[in-house]
ROLUM-747868 format. One record per residue: residue in three letters; x, y, z of N, C-alpha, C, O in turn. Coordinates in steps of 0.2 Angstrom, whole numbers, padded with zeros to 4 digits, always signed. Layout:
AlaXYZXYZXYZXYZ;...
END
This chain:
Met+0891+0789-0270+0891+0787-0263+0885+0783-0262+0879+0784-0263;Asn+0886+0776-0258+0881+0773-0256+0874+0774-0250+0874+0777-0244;Lys+0870+0773-0251+0865+0773-0248+0864+0774-0240+0860+0777-0237;Ala+0870+0770-0238+0871+0770-0229+0875+0776-0228+0874+0779-0223;Leu+0879+0778-0232+0881+0785-0230+0877+0790-0230+0877+0795-0227;Leu+0873+0789-0237+0868+0796-0236+0865+0797-0232+0862+0802-0231;Val+0864+0792-0228+0859+0793-0221+0861+0795-0217+0858+0799-0213;Ala+0869+0793-0216+0872+0796-0209+0872+0801-0213+0870+0806-0211;Tyr+0875+0802-0218+0876+0810-0218+0870+0813-0217+0870+0816-0212;Ala+0864+0814-0220+0859+0816-0216+0857+0816-0209+0854+0821-0207;Ser+0858+0813-0207+0858+0810-0200+0863+0818-0197+0861+0823-0194;Ala+0869+0816-0198+0873+0820-0195+0870+0829-0195+0870+0832-0190;Leu+0868+0831-0202+0867+0835-0207+0862+0840-0200+0863+0845-0198;His+0856+0835-0199+0849+0839-0198+0852+0837-0188+0849+0839-0183;Ala+0855+0834-0187+0853+0832-0179+0853+0839-0175+0849+0840-0170;Pro+0859+0845-0177+0860+0849-0173+0852+0855-0174+0848+0857-0169;Ser+0852+0854-0179+0843+0858-0179+0838+0855-0176+0834+0859-0174;Ile+0836+0849-0177+0834+0845-0172+0833+0846-0164+0828+0847-0161;Asn+0839+0846-0162+0840+0849-0155+0841+0855-0154+0841+0856-0147;Arg+0840+0861-0157+0838+0867-0159+0833+0866-0158+0832+0868-0152;Gln+0828+0865-0161+0821+0862-0160+0817+0864-0154+0814+0869-0152;Arg+0822+0856-0151+0818+0853-0145+0821+0860-0137+0817+0861-0132;Cys+0827+0863-0139+0826+0868-0134+0823+0874-0136+0823+0878-0132;Ala+0820+0875-0140+0817+0881-0141+0809+0879-0139+0805+0884-0139;Leu+0808+0872-0138+0801+0869-0139+0801+0871-0128+0796+0873-0124;Arg+0806+0868-0127+0807+0870-0121+0806+0876-0117+0808+0881-0120;Ala+0801+0875-0112+0799+0885-0109+0804+0886-0105+0808+0881-0104;Ser+0806+0891-0102+0809+0894-0099+0808+0894-0091+0802+0896-0090;Pro+0812+0893-0087+0810+0895-0079+0804+0899-0077+0799+0897-0074;Arg+0806+0905-0081+0801+0911-0082+0794+0909-0082+0789+0910-0079;Glu+0794+0905-0090+0788+0903-0093+0785+0898-0089+0779+0899-0090;Val+0786+0895-0086+0784+0889-0081+0780+0893-0075+0774+0892-0073;Val+0784+0898-0073+0781+0899-0066+0778+0905-0070+0775+0908-0065;Asp+0777+0908-0075+0771+0914-0076+0763+0908-0078+0757+0908-0076;Ala+0767+0904-0081+0760+0898-0084+0757+0897-0078+0751+0899-0077;Phe+0760+0894-0073+0757+0890-0066+0749+0893-0062+0748+0898-0065;Thr+0747+0891-0060+0741+0893-0058+0742+0890-0052+0742+0884-0051;Pro+0744+0895-0046+0746+0893-0040+0739+0888-0035+0733+0887-0037;Pro+0742+0887-0030+0735+0883-0026+0733+0889-0021+0736+0894-0020;Lys+0727+0886-0018+0723+0892-0012+0727+0893-0007+0732+0889-0007;Gly+0726+0897-0004+0730+0896+0005+0735+0898+0005+0738+0901+0001;Ala+0738+0896+0010+0745+0900+0012+0752+0896+0006+0757+0897+0005;Ala+0748+0890+0005+0753+0888+0000+0754+0893-0006+0760+0892-0008;Ala+0752+0897-0008+0753+0900-0013+0760+0905-0012+0763+0909-0016;Thr+0761+0905-0004+0766+0909-0004+0775+0904-0002+0780+0906+0001;Ala+0772+0896-0007+0778+0892-0008+0780+0887-0012+0785+0883-0012;Val+0774+0889-0017+0771+0884-0021+0771+0888-0028+0766+0891-0029;Phe+0777+0888-0033+0777+0893-0038+0775+0891-0044+0770+0893-0047;Cys+0778+0884-0046+0778+0880-0052+0776+0872-0050+0778+0868-0045;Pro+0773+0871-0055+0771+0862-0054+0774+0858-0052+0780+0859-0053;Arg+0773+0853-0047+0776+0849-0044+0781+0844-0048+0787+0843-0046;Asp+0779+0842-0055+0785+0838-0060+0788+0841-0062+0790+0839-0067;Thr+0790+0848-0060+0796+0853-0062+0802+0854-0056+0807+0857-0058;Trp+0801+0850-0050+0803+0849-0044+0810+0844-0043+0808+0838-0042;Ala+0816+0846-0042+0818+0842-0043+0817+0837-0034+0815+0839-0029;Glu+0818+0832-0035+0817+0826-0029+0821+0828-0022+0819+0826-0016;Asp+0826+0833-0024+0830+0835-0018+0830+0842-0017+0835+0844-0014;Val+0823+0846-0021+0822+0852-0020+0823+0853-0012+0824+0848-0009;Thr+0823+0860-0008+0825+0862-0003+0823+0870-0004+0823+0873-0009;Leu+0819+0871+0003+0814+0878+0005+0818+0880+0011+0819+0876+0015;Arg+0821+0886+0010+0823+0888+0018+0817+0895+0018+0816+0898+0013;Ser+0814+0896+0025+0810+0898+0027+0813+0905+0029+0819+0904+0030;Ala+0810+0912+0030+0811+0918+0034+0813+0917+0043+0814+0921+0047;Cys+0812+0911+0042+0813+0909+0050+0820+0904+0053+0822+0902+0058;Gly+0823+0903+0043+0828+0899+0045+0827+0890+0045+0832+0885+0045;Val+0819+0889+0046+0819+0884+0045+0818+0883+0036+0816+0886+0031;Cys+0823+0872+0035+0825+0871+0031+0822+0866+0029+0825+0862+0032;Val+0816+0863+0023+0813+0858+0021+0815+0856+0017+0815+0859+0012;Asn+0818+0849+0016+0820+0845+0011+0817+0841+0009+0815+0836+0012;Gly+0817+0841+0002+0814+0835-0004+0806+0835-0005+0802+0836-0001;Ala+0806+0836-0010+0799+0836-0014+0793+0835-0010+0789+0840-0009;Asp+0794+0827-0007+0787+0825-0004+0787+0829+0002+0781+0829+0005;Ala+0793+0832+0005+0793+0836+0013+0789+0843+0011+0785+0846+0014;Leu+0791+0847+0004+0789+0855+0003+0781+0852+0000+0778+0857-0003;Thr+0779+0848-0001+0773+0844-0002+0768+0847+0004+0765+0852+0004;Arg+0769+0844+0008+0768+0842+0014+0768+0849+0019+0764+0850+0023;Val+0772+0854+0017+0774+0860+0021+0770+0863+0016+0774+0867+0016;Ala+0766+0865+0013+0763+0870+0009+0756+0867+0013+0753+0870+0017;Glu+0753+0860+0010+0748+0859+0012+0749+0860+0020+0744+0863+0022;Asn+0752+0858+0026+0750+0860+0032+0749+0867+0034+0746+0869+0038;Trp+0754+0873+0029+0751+0881+0029+0746+0880+0028+0742+0881+0033;Ser+0744+0879+0022+0733+0881+0020+0732+0879+0026+0732+0884+0031;Arg+0732+0874+0028+0726+0871+0033+0726+0875+0040+0721+0877+0043;Ala+0733+0876+0041+0732+0881+0047+0730+0885+0047+0726+0887+0052;Ala+0731+0890+0041+0727+0897+0041+0719+0897+0038+0715+0901+0038;Ala+0719+0892+0036+0712+0891+0035+0709+0891+0042+0705+0895+0044;Asp+0711+0886+0047+0708+0886+0053+0710+0892+0057+0706+0892+0062;Glu+0715+0896+0058+0717+0900+0062+0715+0908+0059+0712+0912+0063;Leu+0716+0911+0052+0713+0915+0049+0708+0913+0044+0709+0910+0039;Pro+0702+0915+0047+0697+0913+0042+0697+0915+0035+0697+0912+0030;Asp+0698+0924+0035+0699+0923+0029+0705+0929+0026+0705+0935+0023;Phe+0709+0923+0027+0716+0923+0025+0717+0922+0018+0714+0917+0015;Gln+0721+0925+0014+0720+0926+0005+0727+0925+0002+0730+0924+0007;Ala+0730+0924-0002+0737+0925-0002+0737+0923-0010+0734+0919-0014;Ala+0743+0928-0013+0744+0928-0021+0751+0929-0024+0755+0932-0022;Ala+0751+0925-0027+0760+0930-0031+0756+0935-0037+0751+0934-0040;Ser+0762+0939-0036+0758+0948-0039+0762+0949-0044+0761+0952-0049;Ala+0770+0945-0042+0775+0945-0051+0780+0942-0048+0781+0940-0043;Ala+0784+0942-0055+0789+0938-0057+0792+0942-0061+0789+0946-0064;Ala+0799+0941-0060+0803+0941-0064+0812+0938-0066+0816+0938-0061;Ser+0815+0936-0072+0820+0933-0071+0826+0939-0070+0827+0945-0072;Val+0830+0935-0067+0835+0940-0064+0842+0934-0066+0847+0934-0063;Ala+0842+0931-0070+0846+0924-0071+0843+0920-0076+0837+0920-0078;Ala+0849+0916-0080+0845+0912-0083+0840+0905-0081+0836+0903-0083;Arg+0844+0904-0075+0840+0898-0071+0838+0901-0064+0837+0896-0060;Glu+0837+0909-0062+0832+0911-0057+0828+0917-0058+0828+0922-0061;Val+0823+0913-0054+0818+0917-0055+0816+0920-0047+0816+0917-0042;Ile+0815+0928-0047+0810+0929-0042+0802+0931-0041+0800+0936-0044;Val+0799+0929-0038+0791+0929-0037+0790+0934-0029+0793+0934-0024;Lys+0785+0937-0031+0785+0943-0026+0776+0938-0023+0772+0935-0027;Tyr+0775+0939-0018+0769+0937-0015+0766+0939-0010+0769+0941-0005;Asn+0759+0941-0010+0757+0944-0004+0752+0940-0001+0748+0935-0004;Ala+0752+0941+0009+0746+0938+0011+0742+0943+0014+0745+0949+0014;Ser+0734+0943+0016+0732+0945+0019+0725+0943+0023+0722+0937+0023;Trp+0724+0947+0028+0717+0943+0034+0717+0949+0038+0721+0953+0039;Thr+0710+0947+0042+0710+0952+0047+0713+0951+0053+0714+0945+0054;Pro+0715+0955+0057+0718+0952+0063+0714+0951+0066+0709+0955+0066;Pro+0714+0946+0070+0709+0944+0076+0706+0949+0082+0701+0949+0085;Ser+0710+0952+0081+0708+0960+0085+0703+0964+0082+0700+0967+0086;Ala+0701+0966+0075+0697+0968+0072+0693+0964+0071+0688+0967+0069;Ala+0692+0958+0071+0686+0954+0068+0679+0956+0067+0675+0954+0063;Trp+0679+0960+0075+0671+0962+0076+0667+0967+0072+0662+0969+0071;Leu+0673+0968+0069+0670+0976+0064+0667+0972+0059+0663+0976+0056;Leu+0668+0967+0057+0666+0963+0051+0657+0963+0053+0652+0965+0049;Ser+0657+0961+0058+0649+0959+0062+0647+0967+0063+0642+0968+0060;Val+0649+0970+0065+0646+0977+0065+0644+0980+0060+0639+0984+0060;Ala+0646+0979+0052+0647+0981+0047+0642+0977+0044+0640+0980+0039;Ser+0639+0970+0045+0635+0967+0042+0628+0968+0046+0623+0966+0044;Ala+0628+0970+0050+0623+0971+0056+0622+0980+0057+0619+0982+0061;Trp+0624+0983+0052+0622+0989+0052+0620+0990+0044+0624+0989+0040;Pro+0613+0993+0044+0609+0994+0038+0613+1001+0034+0614+1006+0037;Gly+0615+0999+0025+0618+1001+0026+0624+1006+0023+0625+1011+0021;Val+0629+1000+0025+0634+1001+0027+0639+0993+0026+0637+0987+0028;Glu+0646+0995+0024+0648+0987+0023+0654+0988+0025+0655+0993+0029;Ala+0659+0983+0023+0665+0983+0029+0669+0985+0023+0667+0982+0018;Ala+0675+0990+0023+0681+0992+0017+0687+0990+0021+0690+0994+0025;Pro+0689+0982+0021+0698+0981+0022+0700+0985+0021+0698+0990+0017;Thr+0707+0986+0025+0708+0994+0024+0717+0992+0026+0718+0992+0033;Pro+0722+0991+0023+0729+0991+0023+0731+0994+0026+0727+0999+0028;Tyr+0736+0994+0030+0740+0998+0036+0748+0997+0036+0751+1000+0040;Ala+0750+0992+0030+0754+0990+0031+0762+0993+0028+0767+0991+0028;Asp+0759+1002+0026+0764+1006+0024+0765+1010+0030+0771+1013+0031;Arg+0761+1010+0035+0765+1013+0041+0769+1012+0045+0770+1014+0051;Tyr+0774+1004+0042+0777+0999+0045+0782+1005+0049+0784+1002+0055;Gly+0785+1011+0049+0790+1015+0052+0786+1019+0056+0789+1024+0057;Gln+0780+1019+0058+0777+1023+0062+0775+1020+0068+0771+1015+0067;Val+0777+1022+0077+0776+1020+0080+0768+1018+0081+0765+1020+0076;Ser+0766+1015+0085+0759+1012+0087+0755+1017+0092+0757+1018+0098;Thr+0750+1020+0090+0748+1024+0095+0738+1023+0094+0735+1021+0089;Phe+0735+1026+0101+0730+1024+0101+0724+1030+0104+0724+1032+0110;Ser+0721+1031+0098+0717+1038+0099+0710+1036+0098+0707+1033+0093;Trp+0708+1040+0104+0701+1039+0105+0695+1043+0099+0690+1043+0095;Lys+0700+1048+0099+0698+1053+0094+0697+1049+0085+0693+1051+0080;Gly+0702+1044+0086+0703+1039+0079+0696+1034+0078+0694+1031+0073;Val+0695+1033+0085+0687+1027+0085+0682+1033+0083+0682+1033+0077;Val+0680+1035+0085+0676+1043+0084+0676+1043+0074+0672+1040+0071;Lys+0678+1046+0073+0680+1046+0065+0680+1040+0062+0680+1040+0056;Leu+0681+1037+0066+0680+1027+0060+0672+1027+0060+0669+1026+0055;Phe+0668+1029+0066+0660+1027+0066+0658+1034+0063+0653+1034+0060;Gln+0661+1039+0063+0656+1044+0057+0659+1042+0054+0657+1036+0056;Asp+0664+1041+0049+0666+1041+0045+0660+1037+0039+0659+1037+0033;Ala+0657+1032+0044+0656+1024+0040+0650+1027+0039+0648+1026+0034;Ala+0645+1031+0046+0639+1033+0046+0637+1038+0039+0632+1039+0036;Ala+0645+1041+0038+0642+1047+0033+0645+1043+0026+0643+1045+0020;Thr+0648+1038+0026+0650+1034+0019+0648+1028+0017+0649+1025+0012;Gly+0645+1025+0022+0644+1019+0020+0649+1015+0021+0647+1009+0021;Arg+0654+1014+0022+0660+1009+0021+0664+1012+0028+0668+1017+0028;Leu+0664+1007+0034+0667+1006+0039+0673+1002+0039+0673+0995+0039;Arg+0678+1006+0039+0683+1003+0038+0689+0997+0042+0690+0999+0048;Val+0690+0994+0041+0691+0987+0044+0699+0986+0043+0702+0986+0038;Pro+0703+0984+0048+0708+0986+0046+0712+0979+0043+0711+0974+0047;Leu+0717+0978+0038+0718+0973+0037+0726+0971+0037+0730+0975+0034;Ala+0728+0967+0039+0735+0964+0039+0738+0963+0032+0734+0960+0028;Leu+0743+0965+0030+0747+0963+0023+0755+0961+0025+0759+0963+0029;Ile+0755+0956+0021+0762+0953+0022+0763+0954+0016+0758+0954+0013;Glu+0771+0954+0013+0773+0953+0007+0780+0949+0009+0783+0947+0014;Gly+0780+0949+0004+0787+0942+0002+0790+0942-0003+0787+0947-0006;Arg+0794+0939-0006+0797+0935-0011+0799+0929-0011+0800+0927-0005;Ala+0801+0924-0015+0803+0919-0016+0809+0919-0021+0809+0921-0027;Ile+0815+0916-0020+0820+0915-0026+0821+0908-0028+0825+0905-0025;Leu+0817+0907-0035+0816+0902-0037+0824+0899-0039+0827+0903-0042;Thr+0827+0893-0038+0832+0891-0043+0832+0884-0047+0829+0879-0045;Phe+0835+0886-0054+0833+0878-0057+0840+0878-0058+0845+0881-0057;Asp+0838+0872-0061+0846+0867-0065+0846+0869-0071+0843+0873-0074;Asp+0850+0865-0074+0851+0867-0081+0845+0864-0086+0842+0866-0091;Asp+0844+0858-0082+0836+0854-0087+0831+0857-0086+0826+0857-0090;Gly+0830+0861-0079+0823+0866-0079+0821+0865-0074+0816+0868-0072;Ala+0822+0859-0071+0820+0855-0063+0821+0862-0057+0825+0866-0058;Leu+0817+0863-0051+0817+0868-0049+0821+0866-0041+0818+0862-0037;Thr+0829+0868-0040+0830+0864-0033+0832+0870-0028+0836+0871-0024;Ala+0828+0874-0029+0830+0878-0022+0825+0885-0022+0824+0889-0027;Val+0822+0885-0017+0816+0890-0015+0819+0893-0008+0819+0890-0002;Ser+0822+0901-0010+0822+0905-0003+0818+0910-0004+0817+0913-0009;Asp+0814+0910+0006+0808+0913+0005+0812+0919+0010+0815+0919+0015;Glu+0809+0925+0008+0811+0932+0010+0806+0936+0012+0800+0935+0009;Ile+0805+0940+0017+0799+0943+0020+0800+0949+0023+0804+0951+0028;Tyr+0796+0954+0019+0799+0962+0018+0798+0964+0027+0803+0966+0031;Phe+0793+0962+0030+0794+0965+0037+0800+0961+0040+0802+0965+0044;Ala+0802+0955+0041+0808+0951+0045+0815+0956+0042+0818+0960+0046;Asp+0816+0957+0036+0823+0961+0035+0820+0968+0039+0823+0969+0044;Leu+0815+0971+0038+0814+0979+0041+0817+0977+0049+0822+0980+0052;Cys+0813+0972+0052+0815+0970+0058+0822+0968+0059+0823+0969+0065;Arg+0826+0966+0057+0832+0963+0058+0836+0972+0057+0840+0974+0061;Arg+0834+0976+0053+0838+0982+0050+0836+0988+0057+0840+0993+0058;Gly+0831+0986+0059+0827+0990+0067+0822+0995+0063+0821+1001+0065;Gln+0821+0994+0056+0817+0998+0052+0809+0995+0055+0804+0998+0053;Leu+0807+0991+0058+0801+0990+0059+0798+0994+0065+0800+0992+0070;Arg+0792+0999+0065+0793+1002+0070+0786+1002+0074+0784+1003+0080;Asn+0781+1000+0068+0775+0998+0071+0773+0992+0072+0773+0987+0069;Arg+0770+0992+0082+0768+0985+0084+0763+0982+0081+0763+0976+0082;Arg+0757+0984+0075+0753+0983+0073+0756+0978+0067+0754+0972+0067;Cys+0760+0980+0065+0762+0976+0057+0768+0970+0062+0767+0964+0061;Ala+0773+0971+0067+0776+0966+0069+0772+0960+0074+0775+0955+0077;Gln+0765+0962+0072+0759+0957+0078+0759+0953+0072+0762+0947+0072;Asp+0757+0955+0066+0754+0953+0058+0760+0948+0058+0759+0942+0058;Leu+0768+0951+0057+0771+0948+0055+0773+0939+0058+0775+0934+0055;Arg+0772+0942+0065+0776+0935+0071+0766+0930+0070+0766+0924+0069;Leu+0762+0933+0070+0756+0928+0066+0758+0925+0061+0758+0919+0062;Phe+0759+0929+0055+0761+0924+0048+0766+0921+0050+0765+0915+0050;Leu+0773+0922+0053+0776+0916+0053+0774+0910+0059+0775+0905+0056;Glu+0772+0910+0064+0767+0906+0068+0762+0902+0064+0763+0896+0063;Val+0757+0905+0062+0754+0899+0056+0757+0897+0050+0760+0891+0048;Cys+0756+0903+0047+0759+0900+0040+0768+0899+0037+0770+0900+0031;Arg+0771+0897+0043+0776+0895+0042+0777+0889+0047+0783+0887+0047;Arg+0774+0886+0051+0776+0882+0057+0778+0877+0053+0775+0877+0047;Pro+0784+0872+0054+0786+0865+0052+0780+0859+0055+0778+0858+0060;Pro+0778+0855+0049+0773+0850+0051+0776+0846+0057+0782+0845+0058;Gly+0770+0843+0062+0773+0841+0069+0775+0846+0073+0774+0845+0079;Arg+0777+0852+0071+0777+0854+0079+0774+0858+0083+0770+0863+0082;Asp+0777+0856+0089+0771+0860+0093+0769+0867+0095+0773+0871+0098;Ala+0763+0869+0094+0763+0878+0091+0768+0881+0097+0773+0885+0095;Ile+0766+0879+0103+0768+0883+0108+0777+0884+0108+0780+0889+0109;Asp+0779+0878+0105+0788+0876+0106+0788+0881+0097+0793+0885+0096;Trp+0784+0881+0092+0786+0884+0087+0784+0891+0090+0790+0894+0091;Ala+0779+0894+0091+0782+0902+0094+0786+0905+0099+0787+0911+0100;Asp+0787+0899+0103+0796+0901+0105+0802+0904+0101+0805+0909+0102;Ala+0802+0899+0096+0807+0896+0090+0805+0904+0087+0810+0908+0086;Val+0800+0906+0085+0799+0913+0079+0800+0919+0087+0802+0924+0085;Asp+0799+0917+0094+0799+0924+0096+0809+0926+0098+0812+0931+0101;Asp+0812+0920+0095+0820+0921+0095+0822+0921+0089+0828+0922+0088;Ala+0818+0921+0084+0821+0919+0077+0822+0927+0077+0825+0928+0072;Leu+0820+0934+0080+0821+0940+0077+0820+0945+0083+0817+0943+0088;Pro+0822+0951+0080+0824+0955+0088+0817+0958+0088+0817+0963+0085;Trp+0811+0956+0091+0805+0959+0092+0806+0964+0097+0803+0970+0096;Arg+0810+0964+0103+0810+0968+0109+0812+0975+0108+0812+0979+0113;Ile+0815+0976+0100+0818+0983+0099+0810+0987+0095+0810+0993+0093;Ile+0805+0983+0094+0800+0987+0092+0795+0992+0098+0793+0988+0103;Pro+0794+0996+0098+0792+1001+0104+0785+0998+0104+0781+0997+0099;Gly+0783+0996+0112+0777+0993+0111+0776+0985+0112+0770+0983+0112;Ser+0782+0981+0111+0782+0975+0109+0785+0974+0115+0788+0969+0114;Ala+0785+0975+0121+0786+0972+0129+0781+0968+0133+0776+0972+0132;Ala+0780+0965+0135+0774+0963+0138+0770+0967+0140+0764+0968+0138;Leu+0773+0971+0145+0769+0975+0149+0768+0982+0146+0765+0987+0148;Asp+0772+0983+0140+0772+0990+0136+0762+0990+0136+0758+0985+0138;Leu+0760+0998+0134+0754+0999+0132+0755+1003+0126+0761+1006+0125;Asp+0750+1003+0122+0751+1009+0115+0751+1015+0118+0751+1015+0124;Asp+0752+1022+0117+0752+1028+0119+0748+1030+0116+0747+1030+0110;Asn+0745+1035+0123+0735+1039+0119+0739+1044+0119+0742+1046+0123;Glu+0737+1048+0111+0739+1052+0108+0734+1058+0110+0734+1063+0106;Asp+0728+1058+0114+0723+1063+0115+0720+1059+0123+0721+1054+0125;Asp+0716+1065+0126+0711+1064+0132+0706+1063+0129+0703+1064+0123;Ile+0704+1059+0136+0697+1056+0136+0692+1060+0133+0688+1059+0129;Gly+0693+1066+0139+0687+1069+0139+0683+1071+0132+0677+1069+0131;Pro+0686+1075+0126+0682+1077+0121+0678+1071+0118+0674+1073+0114;Val+0678+1063+0120+0676+1059+0116+0669+1057+0123+0666+1052+0121;Leu+0669+1059+0128+0664+1057+0134+0658+1056+0129+0655+1051+0128;Ala+0656+1062+0126+0649+1063+0122+0649+1054+0117+0645+1050+0117;Phe+0653+1055+0115+0653+1048+0110+0652+1042+0114+0651+1037+0111;Val+0652+1041+0121+0654+1034+0123+0646+1031+0123+0645+1026+0120;Gly+0638+1038+0126+0634+1035+0128+0633+1033+0121+0632+1027+0121;Leu+0632+1036+0114+0632+1034+0109+0632+1029+0106+0627+1026+0103;Ala+0640+1025+0110+0643+1020+0107+0639+1014+0111+0637+1009+0108;Gly+0637+1016+0118+0635+1011+0121+0628+1010+0119+0628+1004+0120;Leu+0623+1013+0117+0617+1012+0113+0618+1009+0108+0615+1004+0108;Ala+0623+1011+0103+0622+1010+0096+0627+1000+0096+0626+0996+0092;Thr+0631+0998+0103+0631+0993+0103+0626+0987+0106+0625+0982+0103;Val+0621+0990+0112+0616+0988+0113+0609+0985+0107+0604+0981+0108;Val+0611+0988+0101+0604+0988+0095+0610+0984+0090+0608+0979+0087;Leu+0618+0986+0089+0620+0981+0086+0618+0973+0088+0615+0968+0085;Thr+0621+0974+0096+0621+0965+0098+0614+0961+0097+0613+0955+0096;Ala+0609+0966+0096+0603+0963+0096+0601+0959+0091+0599+0953+0090;Ala+0604+0965+0085+0604+0964+0077+0608+0957+0075+0606+0953+0070;Leu+0614+0956+0081+0616+0949+0077+0613+0946+0080+0611+0941+0077;Leu+0611+0946+0087+0609+0938+0088+0601+0939+0087+0598+0936+0092;Gly+0598+0941+0080+0593+0941+0077+0587+0944+0080+0582+0944+0077;Gly+0588+0947+0087+0582+0952+0091+0581+0958+0088+0584+0960+0083;Gly+0577+0961+0093+0576+0969+0091+0574+0970+0097+0573+0967+0102;Cys+0575+0979+0095+0574+0983+0100+0568+0987+0102+0568+0991+0107;
END
């Protein structure tokens, strides 16, 4: 056998082994996702693997039905969502919590986003001005199936517990979702399908808590608004996207049910008024 034939034979013999080795060295979609360091802010609810692993025609379909087409568009959208969250929800945080492979080319990533609801932000100021008391962010997402009620006794207990324990419970909005990532045979990301737990519950009529519904609406309005879309126009689109009106207390003129009488807490009102004066003076840098 001449030298040329020997070289050809050796090449044919070793080629499959080399190809198998290259395939073995290529990371799986799950490994790529697990090794990725997500961006900060709301972009962490949309970007789950490096930009150089995206197909140029990658698509993202959001929970409101908005479809983003193309890698450049997805990059812009994620950046806009992070900026909007930073501007409108100052303590917004988001992170991927778990990833799982459900098929050779499909990965599901769970994520969560949290922030202090605007209506509860004043409690952070109270905690910072109250000597010996610290804010204790407290999620309430597990109450999604309970109808919202207002209780004066609950308000009294909130401050009584803070005085006794040194921890003031501050409501923490929590949104949980998952992204279904689809990859092609070459390992490129081709599609992202965004699903939000509360949105699914709302469609099924199982979201009963008005506060949880408000959190969902705010997340969609701020963290899913398409670039260049007018905020009011987008809020109207969000209003049309889900059956909000089946949630108790969600109508414009609805008020929270009051589950107790105001009589038992009248004594607390005077104390609360005095505390407000003291705390306001502290916040303004003055004294009493």
